[in-house]
C-alpha positions as YAML, in Angstrom:
chain: A
units: angstrom
residues:
- id: 1
  name: MET
  ca: [67.86, 116.16, 86.40]
- id: 2
  name: LYS
  ca: [68.30, 113.03, 88.50]
- id: 3
  name: ALA
  ca: [71.48, 112.57, 90.36]
- id: 4
  name: ILE
  ca: [73.03, 110.26, 93.04]
- id: 5
  name: VAL
  ca: [74.23, 112.28, 95.98]
- id: 6
  name: ILE
  ca: [76.23, 111.39, 99.03]
- id: 7
  name: ARG
  ca: [75.18, 113.79, 101.92]
- id: 8
  name: SER
  ca: [77.29, 112.21, 104.69]
- id: 9
  name: LYS
  ca: [78.46, 108.90, 106.04]
- id: 10
  name: LEU
  ca: [76.08, 106.10, 104.73]
- id: 11
  name: ASP
  ca: [73.69, 108.65, 103.50]
- id: 12
  name: LEU
  ca: [73.21, 108.21, 99.77]
- id: 13
  name: VAL
  ca: [70.13, 109.21, 97.96]
- id: 14
  name: GLU
  ca: [68.67, 109.92, 94.52]
- id: 15
  name: THR
  ca: [67.57, 113.53, 94.23]
- id: 16
  name: GLU
  ca: [66.72, 116.24, 91.64]
- id: 17
  name: LEU
  ca: [69.25, 118.85, 90.76]
- id: 18
  name: PRO
  ca: [69.14, 121.65, 88.24]
- id: 19
  name: THR
  ca: [70.12, 120.59, 84.79]
- id: 20
  name: PRO
  ca: [73.44, 122.43, 83.98]
- id: 21
  name: GLU
  ca: [73.79, 124.66, 81.14]
- id: 22
  name: PRO
  ca: [77.12, 124.66, 79.17]
- id: 23
  name: GLN
  ca: [79.13, 127.88, 78.66]
- id: 24
  name: ALA
  ca: [81.64, 128.59, 75.97]
- id: 25
  name: GLY
  ca: [84.36, 125.99, 75.95]
- id: 26
  name: GLN
  ca: [82.02, 123.39, 77.63]
- id: 27
  name: VAL
  ca: [80.00, 120.48, 76.50]
- id: 28
  name: ARG
  ca: [76.86, 118.84, 78.29]
- id: 29
  name: LEU
  ca: [76.90, 115.04, 78.30]
- id: 30
  name: ARG
  ca: [74.03, 112.68, 78.83]
- id: 31
  name: MET
  ca: [75.63, 110.02, 81.16]
- id: 32
  name: ALA
  ca: [75.18, 106.29, 80.37]
- id: 33
  name: TYR
  ca: [77.51, 104.34, 82.74]
- id: 34
  name: GLY
  ca: [79.35, 105.16, 85.88]
- id: 35
  name: GLY
  ca: [81.86, 102.84, 87.62]
- id: 36
  name: ILE
  ca: [82.06, 102.76, 91.43]
- id: 37
  name: CYS
  ca: [85.68, 103.42, 92.57]
- id: 38
  name: GLY
  ca: [87.45, 102.93, 95.89]
- id: 39
  name: SER
  ca: [87.20, 106.73, 96.57]
- id: 40
  name: ASP
  ca: [83.43, 106.73, 96.05]
- id: 41
  name: LEU
  ca: [83.24, 103.86, 98.63]
- id: 42
  name: HIS
  ca: [85.21, 105.81, 101.14]
- id: 43
  name: TYR
  ca: [83.04, 108.87, 100.71]
- id: 44
  name: TYR
  ca: [79.88, 106.71, 101.20]
- id: 45
  name: HIS
  ca: [80.89, 104.47, 103.97]
- id: 46
  name: GLU
  ca: [83.16, 106.96, 106.00]
- id: 47
  name: GLY
  ca: [81.94, 110.37, 104.84]
- id: 48
  name: ALA
  ca: [85.51, 111.08, 103.78]
- id: 49
  name: ASN
  ca: [88.33, 109.96, 101.53]
- id: 50
  name: GLY
  ca: [91.37, 110.37, 103.56]
- id: 51
  name: ALA
  ca: [91.64, 113.93, 104.64]
- id: 52
  name: TYR
  ca: [88.88, 115.05, 102.22]
- id: 53
  name: VAL
  ca: [85.61, 115.19, 104.18]
- id: 54
  name: VAL
  ca: [82.14, 115.50, 102.57]
- id: 55
  name: ARG
  ca: [81.02, 118.99, 103.67]
- id: 56
  name: GLU
  ca: [78.15, 119.49, 101.27]
- id: 57
  name: PRO
  ca: [76.08, 117.10, 99.03]
- id: 58
  name: LEU
  ca: [78.57, 115.37, 96.72]
- id: 59
  name: VAL
  ca: [77.73, 113.70, 93.37]
- id: 60
  name: PRO
  ca: [80.38, 111.00, 93.08]
- id: 61
  name: GLY
  ca: [81.69, 109.27, 90.07]
- id: 62
  name: HIS
  ca: [84.70, 109.81, 87.74]
- id: 63
  name: GLU
  ca: [84.62, 106.46, 85.80]
- id: 64
  name: LEU
  ca: [82.21, 107.52, 83.10]
- id: 65
  name: SER
  ca: [80.78, 107.10, 79.55]
- id: 66
  name: GLY
  ca: [77.89, 108.76, 77.89]
- id: 67
  name: THR
  ca: [76.90, 110.80, 74.74]
- id: 68
  name: VAL
  ca: [76.98, 114.42, 73.74]
- id: 69
  name: ASP
  ca: [73.78, 116.28, 74.66]
- id: 70
  name: LEU
  ca: [74.79, 119.78, 73.71]
- id: 71
  name: ASP
  ca: [77.87, 121.33, 72.34]
- id: 72
  name: PRO
  ca: [77.51, 124.99, 71.93]
- id: 73
  name: SER
  ca: [80.46, 125.21, 69.62]
- id: 74
  name: GLY
  ca: [78.67, 122.72, 67.28]
- id: 75
  name: GLU
  ca: [81.85, 120.55, 66.83]
- id: 76
  name: LEU
  ca: [80.31, 117.43, 68.50]
- id: 77
  name: ALA
  ca: [76.98, 116.22, 67.31]
- id: 78
  name: PRO
  ca: [74.35, 115.12, 69.71]
- id: 79
  name: GLY
  ca: [74.67, 111.39, 70.44]
- id: 80
  name: THR
  ca: [78.34, 111.21, 69.82]
- id: 81
  name: PRO
  ca: [79.64, 108.49, 72.36]
- id: 82
  name: VAL
  ca: [82.32, 109.65, 74.61]
- id: 83
  name: THR
  ca: [84.30, 109.11, 77.84]
- id: 84
  name: ILE
  ca: [85.71, 111.69, 80.17]
- id: 85
  name: HIS
  ca: [89.18, 112.59, 81.35]
- id: 86
  name: PRO
  ca: [87.99, 113.66, 84.85]
- id: 87
  name: ALA
  ca: [90.96, 116.07, 85.72]
- id: 88
  name: THR
  ca: [91.06, 119.78, 85.49]
- id: 89
  name: PHE
  ca: [94.74, 120.64, 85.77]
- id: 90
  name: GLY
  ca: [96.02, 123.26, 88.02]
- id: 91
  name: THR
  ca: [98.96, 125.65, 88.28]
- id: 92
  name: PRO
  ca: [101.96, 124.71, 86.32]
- id: 93
  name: GLU
  ca: [105.35, 124.40, 88.26]
- id: 94
  name: PRO
  ca: [108.90, 124.37, 87.25]
- id: 95
  name: GLY
  ca: [110.29, 120.83, 86.53]
- id: 96
  name: ILE
  ca: [106.99, 119.19, 86.12]
- id: 97
  name: GLU
  ca: [105.72, 121.15, 83.09]
- id: 98
  name: ASP
  ca: [105.08, 117.86, 81.18]
- id: 99
  name: ARG
  ca: [103.09, 116.31, 84.16]
- id: 100
  name: PRO
  ca: [99.97, 118.41, 84.43]
- id: 101
  name: HIS
  ca: [98.30, 115.75, 86.62]
- id: 102
  name: LEU
  ca: [100.87, 116.74, 89.35]
- id: 103
  name: TRP
  ca: [100.13, 120.38, 89.25]
- id: 104
  name: PRO
  ca: [98.80, 121.87, 92.36]
- id: 105
  name: ASN
  ca: [95.23, 123.39, 92.70]
- id: 106
  name: GLY
  ca: [93.81, 120.93, 90.19]
- id: 107
  name: ALA
  ca: [90.40, 119.17, 90.55]
- id: 108
  name: TYR
  ca: [88.91, 115.80, 89.79]
- id: 109
  name: LEU
  ca: [85.30, 114.92, 89.21]
- id: 110
  name: GLY
  ca: [83.45, 113.59, 92.26]
- id: 111
  name: SER
  ca: [85.96, 114.81, 94.77]
- id: 112
  name: ALA
  ca: [85.70, 116.59, 98.11]
- id: 113
  name: SER
  ca: [89.26, 117.78, 97.94]
- id: 114
  name: THR
  ca: [88.06, 121.11, 96.55]
- id: 115
  name: TRP
  ca: [85.70, 123.72, 98.01]
- id: 116
  name: PRO
  ca: [83.13, 123.87, 96.80]
- id: 117
  name: HIS
  ca: [83.28, 120.20, 95.99]
- id: 118
  name: THR
  ca: [83.94, 119.07, 92.40]
- id: 119
  name: GLN
  ca: [80.72, 117.31, 91.53]
- id: 120
  name: GLY
  ca: [80.93, 113.94, 89.72]
- id: 121
  name: GLY
  ca: [79.12, 112.21, 86.99]
- id: 122
  name: LEU
  ca: [76.50, 109.88, 88.62]
- id: 123
  name: SER
  ca: [73.82, 112.02, 87.21]
- id: 124
  name: GLU
  ca: [71.61, 112.34, 84.13]
- id: 125
  name: PHE
  ca: [73.85, 115.22, 82.79]
- id: 126
  name: VAL
  ca: [77.20, 116.70, 83.44]
- id: 127
  name: VAL
  ca: [78.91, 119.77, 82.06]
- id: 128
  name: ILE
  ca: [82.65, 119.61, 81.52]
- id: 129
  name: GLY
  ca: [85.31, 121.46, 79.69]
- id: 130
  name: ASN
  ca: [85.64, 120.28, 76.03]
- id: 131
  name: HIS
  ca: [89.31, 119.43, 76.63]
- id: 132
  name: MET
  ca: [87.97, 116.64, 78.97]
- id: 133
  name: VAL
  ca: [85.94, 114.93, 76.31]
- id: 134
  name: ARG
  ca: [87.21, 111.79, 74.57]
- id: 135
  name: THR
  ca: [85.27, 110.51, 71.61]
- id: 136
  name: LEU
  ca: [85.01, 106.79, 71.25]
- id: 137
  name: PRO
  ca: [85.82, 104.57, 68.25]
- id: 138
  name: ALA
  ca: [82.84, 102.70, 66.82]
- id: 139
  name: SER
  ca: [84.22, 99.42, 68.16]
- id: 140
  name: LEU
  ca: [84.05, 100.54, 71.80]
- id: 141
  name: PRO
  ca: [80.63, 100.28, 73.44]
- id: 142
  name: LEU
  ca: [79.65, 102.68, 76.24]
- id: 143
  name: ARG
  ca: [79.65, 99.92, 78.83]
- id: 144
  name: ARG
  ca: [83.25, 98.88, 78.24]
- id: 145
  name: ALA
  ca: [84.20, 102.51, 77.92]
- id: 146
  name: ALA
  ca: [83.45, 103.30, 81.57]
- id: 147
  name: LEU
  ca: [86.69, 101.27, 82.31]
- id: 148
  name: ALA
  ca: [88.86, 103.91, 80.46]
- id: 149
  name: GLU
  ca: [89.69, 105.86, 83.67]
- id: 150
  name: PRO
  ca: [90.80, 102.98, 85.90]
- id: 151
  name: LEU
  ca: [92.49, 101.35, 82.96]
- id: 152
  name: ALA
  ca: [94.52, 104.62, 82.39]
- id: 153
  name: VAL
  ca: [95.55, 104.48, 85.97]
- id: 154
  name: ALA
  ca: [97.03, 101.08, 85.30]
- id: 155
  name: LEU
  ca: [98.72, 102.20, 82.09]
- id: 156
  name: HIS
  ca: [100.29, 105.13, 83.97]
- id: 157
  name: ALA
  ca: [101.68, 102.89, 86.61]
- id: 158
  name: ILE
  ca: [103.32, 100.80, 83.94]
- id: 159
  name: ALA
  ca: [104.78, 103.79, 82.34]
- id: 160
  name: ILE
  ca: [106.21, 104.86, 85.88]
- id: 161
  name: ALA
  ca: [107.78, 101.52, 85.89]
- id: 162
  name: ASP
  ca: [109.49, 102.12, 82.66]
- id: 163
  name: GLY
  ca: [107.51, 99.46, 80.88]
- id: 164
  name: VAL
  ca: [107.05, 95.83, 81.50]
- id: 165
  name: LYS
  ca: [107.98, 94.27, 78.11]
- id: 166
  name: ASP
  ca: [109.77, 90.92, 78.50]
- id: 167
  name: LYS
  ca: [109.68, 91.43, 82.27]
- id: 168
  name: ARG
  ca: [108.29, 89.16, 85.04]
- id: 169
  name: VAL
  ca: [105.60, 91.18, 86.84]
- id: 170
  name: LEU
  ca: [103.81, 90.75, 90.11]
- id: 171
  name: VAL
  ca: [100.46, 92.57, 90.63]
- id: 172
  name: SER
  ca: [99.79, 92.91, 94.40]
- id: 173
  name: GLY
  ca: [95.95, 92.85, 94.83]
- id: 174
  name: SER
  ca: [93.43, 91.50, 92.35]
- id: 175
  name: GLY
  ca: [90.59, 94.04, 92.84]
- id: 176
  name: ALA
  ca: [89.28, 96.06, 89.90]
- id: 177
  name: ILE
  ca: [92.49, 98.16, 89.62]
- id: 178
  name: GLY
  ca: [94.67, 95.01, 90.10]
- id: 179
  name: LEU
  ca: [92.74, 93.24, 87.34]
- id: 180
  name: LEU
  ca: [93.18, 96.09, 84.95]
- id: 181
  name: THR
  ca: [96.87, 96.46, 85.89]
- id: 182
  name: ALA
  ca: [97.37, 92.70, 85.19]
- id: 183
  name: SER
  ca: [95.62, 92.91, 81.88]
- id: 184
  name: ALA
  ca: [97.55, 96.06, 80.94]
- id: 185
  name: ALA
  ca: [100.82, 94.36, 81.79]
- id: 186
  name: LEU
  ca: [99.86, 91.37, 79.59]
- id: 187
  name: SER
  ca: [98.98, 93.75, 76.72]
- id: 188
  name: ALA
  ca: [102.26, 95.61, 77.20]
- id: 189
  name: GLY
  ca: [104.42, 92.44, 76.58]
- id: 190
  name: ALA
  ca: [105.25, 91.14, 80.08]
- id: 191
  name: VAL
  ca: [106.60, 87.72, 79.79]
- id: 192
  name: GLU
  ca: [104.92, 86.72, 83.06]
- id: 193
  name: VAL
  ca: [102.17, 88.15, 85.04]
- id: 194
  name: VAL
  ca: [101.24, 86.75, 88.57]
- id: 195
  name: THR
  ca: [98.68, 88.37, 90.86]
- id: 196
  name: THR
  ca: [98.03, 88.09, 94.52]
- id: 197
  name: ASP
  ca: [95.05, 88.49, 96.92]
- id: 198
  name: VAL
  ca: [93.87, 87.20, 100.15]
- id: 199
  name: LEU
  ca: [90.59, 86.14, 98.68]
- id: 200
  name: PRO
  ca: [89.74, 83.40, 96.15]
- id: 201
  name: GLY
  ca: [87.19, 85.39, 94.27]
- id: 202
  name: PRO
  ca: [89.51, 88.04, 92.99]
- id: 203
  name: LEU
  ca: [92.15, 85.44, 92.06]
- id: 204
  name: GLN
  ca: [89.72, 83.46, 89.92]
- id: 205
  name: ARG
  ca: [88.90, 86.58, 88.09]
- id: 206
  name: ALA
  ca: [92.50, 87.27, 87.44]
- id: 207
  name: ARG
  ca: [92.88, 83.70, 86.04]
- id: 208
  name: ASP
  ca: [89.91, 84.25, 83.83]
- id: 209
  name: LEU
  ca: [91.74, 87.30, 82.37]
- id: 210
  name: GLY
  ca: [94.76, 85.19, 81.45]
- id: 211
  name: VAL
  ca: [97.40, 85.80, 84.00]
- id: 212
  name: HIS
  ca: [100.22, 83.23, 84.22]
- id: 213
  name: GLY
  ca: [99.76, 82.57, 87.94]
- id: 214
  name: THR
  ca: [98.09, 83.61, 91.09]
- id: 215
  name: VAL
  ca: [99.13, 83.61, 94.84]
- id: 216
  name: GLN
  ca: [96.53, 83.56, 97.61]
- id: 217
  name: VAL
  ca: [98.22, 85.38, 100.44]
- id: 218
  name: GLY
  ca: [98.38, 83.46, 103.68]
- id: 219
  name: VAL
  ca: [98.18, 80.09, 101.75]
- id: 220
  name: ASP
  ca: [100.80, 80.38, 98.98]
- id: 221
  name: GLU
  ca: [104.37, 81.70, 99.13]
- id: 222
  name: ILE
  ca: [105.23, 84.62, 96.84]
- id: 223
  name: PRO
  ca: [108.60, 83.76, 95.22]
- id: 224
  name: PRO
  ca: [111.20, 85.98, 96.90]
- id: 225
  name: GLY
  ca: [113.59, 88.08, 94.70]
- id: 226
  name: TYR
  ca: [111.98, 86.86, 91.61]
- id: 227
  name: PHE
  ca: [110.00, 89.67, 89.84]
- id: 228
  name: ASP
  ca: [111.48, 92.39, 87.72]
- id: 229
  name: VAL
  ca: [108.49, 94.78, 88.35]
- id: 230
  name: VAL
  ca: [106.01, 94.71, 91.21]
- id: 231
  name: LEU
  ca: [102.85, 96.85, 90.84]
- id: 232
  name: GLU
  ca: [101.33, 97.15, 94.32]
- id: 233
  name: CYS
  ca: [97.62, 97.91, 94.19]
- id: 234
  name: THR
  ca: [96.52, 97.39, 97.77]
- id: 235
  name: ALA
  ca: [98.30, 100.12, 99.90]
- id: 236
  name: VAL
  ca: [98.28, 97.54, 102.85]
- id: 237
  name: PRO
  ca: [101.63, 97.93, 104.70]
- id: 238
  name: ALA
  ca: [102.16, 94.22, 104.78]
- id: 239
  name: ALA
  ca: [101.58, 93.94, 101.12]
- id: 240
  name: ILE
  ca: [104.13, 96.64, 100.43]
- id: 241
  name: SER
  ca: [106.67, 94.78, 102.59]
- id: 242
  name: ALA
  ca: [105.94, 91.50, 100.67]
- id: 243
  name: ALA
  ca: [106.30, 93.56, 97.33]
- id: 244
  name: LEU
  ca: [109.69, 94.65, 98.24]
- id: 245
  name: THR
  ca: [110.71, 91.06, 99.29]
- id: 246
  name: ALA
  ca: [109.31, 89.64, 96.01]
- id: 247
  name: THR
  ca: [111.44, 92.00, 93.76]
- id: 248
  name: ARG
  ca: [114.76, 91.03, 92.31]
- id: 249
  name: ARG
  ca: [118.01, 92.93, 92.80]
- id: 250
  name: ALA
  ca: [117.83, 96.32, 90.96]
- id: 251
  name: GLY
  ca: [114.13, 95.77, 90.23]
- id: 252
  name: THR
  ca: [111.32, 98.21, 90.51]
- id: 253
  name: VAL
  ca: [108.27, 98.53, 92.81]
- id: 254
  name: VAL
  ca: [105.54, 101.00, 91.98]
- id: 255
  name: LEU
  ca: [102.95, 101.90, 94.59]
- id: 256
  name: VAL
  ca: [99.51, 102.11, 92.68]
- id: 257
  name: GLY
  ca: [97.33, 101.87, 95.66]
- id: 258
  name: ILE
  ca: [96.97, 105.09, 97.88]
- id: 259
  name: PRO
  ca: [98.24, 104.52, 101.40]
- id: 260
  name: ALA
  ca: [96.69, 106.22, 104.47]
- id: 261
  name: ASP
  ca: [98.33, 109.50, 105.33]
- id: 262
  name: GLU
  ca: [99.77, 108.34, 108.53]
- id: 263
  name: PRO
  ca: [102.84, 106.44, 109.74]
- id: 264
  name: ARG
  ca: [102.74, 102.71, 109.10]
- id: 265
  name: GLY
  ca: [105.33, 100.06, 109.35]
- id: 266
  name: VAL
  ca: [106.96, 98.85, 106.24]
- id: 267
  name: ASN
  ca: [110.13, 96.64, 106.00]
- id: 268
  name: LEU
  ca: [112.56, 98.62, 103.84]
- id: 269
  name: ALA
  ca: [115.58, 96.43, 104.27]
- id: 270
  name: PRO
  ca: [115.13, 94.77, 100.80]
- id: 271
  name: LEU
  ca: [115.02, 98.23, 99.26]
- id: 272
  name: VAL
  ca: [118.56, 98.91, 100.40]
- id: 273
  name: SER
  ca: [120.05, 95.49, 100.23]
- id: 274
  name: ARG
  ca: [118.75, 94.88, 96.64]
- id: 275
  name: GLU
  ca: [119.09, 98.51, 95.41]
- id: 276
  name: LEU
  ca: [115.47, 98.51, 94.50]
- id: 277
  name: GLN
  ca: [113.64, 101.40, 92.92]
- id: 278
  name: LEU
  ca: [110.48, 102.35, 95.02]
- id: 279
  name: ARG
  ca: [108.20, 104.66, 92.94]
- id: 280
  name: GLY
  ca: [104.79, 106.39, 93.48]
- id: 281
  name: THR
  ca: [102.18, 106.93, 90.82]
- id: 282
  name: LEU
  ca: [99.16, 109.27, 90.94]
- id: 283
  name: ARG
  ca: [96.17, 108.91, 88.51]
- id: 284
  name: PHE
  ca: [97.41, 109.55, 84.97]
- id: 285
  name: ASN
  ca: [98.26, 112.24, 82.40]
- id: 286
  name: ASN
  ca: [97.14, 111.25, 78.81]
- id: 287
  name: GLU
  ca: [97.15, 107.52, 79.14]
- id: 288
  name: ILE
  ca: [93.31, 107.60, 78.86]
- id: 289
  name: ASP
  ca: [93.77, 107.90, 75.11]
- id: 290
  name: GLN
  ca: [95.79, 104.63, 75.11]
- id: 291
  name: ALA
  ca: [93.20, 103.04, 77.44]
- id: 292
  name: ILE
  ca: [90.44, 103.79, 74.90]
- id: 293
  name: GLN
  ca: [92.39, 102.18, 72.16]
- id: 294
  name: LEU
  ca: [93.13, 99.14, 74.29]
- id: 295
  name: LEU
  ca: [89.58, 98.71, 75.34]
- id: 296
  name: ALA
  ca: [88.38, 99.06, 71.64]
- id: 297
  name: THR
  ca: [90.70, 96.18, 70.61]
- id: 298
  name: ASN
  ca: [90.45, 93.86, 73.62]
- id: 299
  name: PRO
  ca: [86.62, 93.06, 74.41]
- id: 300
  name: ALA
  ca: [87.94, 90.59, 77.06]
- id: 301
  name: LEU
  ca: [88.63, 93.47, 79.39]
- id: 302
  name: GLU
  ca: [84.87, 93.88, 79.97]
- id: 303
  name: GLN
  ca: [85.23, 90.72, 82.22]
- id: 304
  name: VAL
  ca: [86.44, 93.03, 84.92]
- id: 305
  name: VAL
  ca: [82.83, 94.24, 85.15]
- id: 306
  name: THR
  ca: [81.08, 91.70, 87.49]
- id: 307
  name: HIS
  ca: [78.00, 93.56, 88.34]
- id: 308
  name: GLU
  ca: [75.57, 96.21, 86.82]
- id: 309
  name: TYR
  ca: [72.87, 97.97, 88.63]
- id: 310
  name: PRO
  ca: [70.23, 100.48, 87.59]
- id: 311
  name: ALA
  ca: [70.79, 103.91, 89.09]
- id: 312
  name: ASP
  ca: [67.88, 103.53, 91.45]
- id: 313
  name: GLN
  ca: [69.65, 100.69, 93.18]
- id: 314
  name: ALA
  ca: [72.86, 102.65, 93.96]
- id: 315
  name: VAL
  ca: [72.83, 101.67, 97.70]
- id: 316
  name: GLU
  ca: [72.85, 98.08, 96.75]
- id: 317
  name: ALA
  ca: [75.55, 98.70, 94.02]
- id: 318
  name: PHE
  ca: [77.73, 100.38, 96.69]
- id: 319
  name: SER
  ca: [77.25, 97.55, 99.00]
- id: 320
  name: THR
  ca: [78.14, 94.94, 96.35]
- id: 321
  name: ALA
  ca: [81.28, 97.07, 95.34]
- id: 322
  name: ALA
  ca: [82.55, 96.97, 98.89]
- id: 323
  name: ASP
  ca: [82.61, 93.06, 98.89]
- id: 324
  name: SER
  ca: [85.80, 92.45, 97.10]
- id: 325
  name: ASN
  ca: [85.40, 88.65, 97.10]
- id: 326
  name: LEU
  ca: [82.04, 88.87, 95.21]
- id: 327
  name: SER
  ca: [82.68, 91.79, 92.97]
- id: 328
  name: GLY
  ca: [85.27, 93.18, 90.56]
- id: 329
  name: LYS
  ca: [84.14, 96.43, 88.87]
- id: 330
  name: VAL
  ca: [80.59, 97.47, 89.60]
- id: 331
  name: LEU
  ca: [78.79, 99.71, 87.16]
- id: 332
  name: LEU
  ca: [75.68, 101.78, 87.43]
- id: 333
  name: ALA
  ca: [73.45, 102.08, 84.44]
- id: 334
  name: LEU
  ca: [72.46, 105.67, 84.59]
- id: 335
  name: TRP
  ca: [68.99, 106.97, 83.65]
- id: 336
  name: PRO
  ca: [67.95, 106.40, 80.00]
...
């Protein structure tokens, strides 16, 4: 089968790999679309995603949609449209039995965090556990379904914030995750949603999705002490400081973006003086099911996709995805 492989920093090629055979409890899918995520960009541009270094050829991709190719159990017919929950959960721990996405020793498609690496889905076929398969409603096309994984990240962040209904929400950063987070907040009943970014392109895309206001960082002022909930999607230290300043007394800040694993300066004074709640969020648990339903009923979410490339133009697609002023979500249309 054909596959896109990252061999090292700035070394991405299309290659031939053996077509995988499903075993009991597994399903083989024929892939249709794959979204390019920030972690994929790190693996390509830096040869690593934080501490996770590419040590063997890695097939990236965990934002996926496709159709069933072969289900040995016979439960899913060939051609059934699906998306994927890309996590394999690890070892249960006391106190977090209900949060398997936090269990240690888990794996995620397209990740160098394991050895051997956990191969992703930017390939003609992928074999996954049948528990990772999510069938799609008839109203959800495969192209839009590739947004299910990043939208689930946004929905989980809102759950960590204890919801946003009737609240004033600031989304810090208007990249693809920020746009989906803002859209999710609107759908979840936020009374006001404002997004920020340093660039005009992402802010225009946020306005196109229907946010109530935008703030261009460095040009406009973020109202201090105004927002009930801030969902910080950039992981930039200055933006985290600004998020704390923007939050009202006893409000909540959720860190959606993943900061670098190193000491960095953040002004924590507002956290104490306003008794804020600062919370972290990692991926998602079962919110992908909610994401599928939201995508099925809200076609406008597909506006987050700004570019689509055929698989044989993957290098160009990765380059476009790295330009946040130009692009929102970039999709690869995988081999027909």
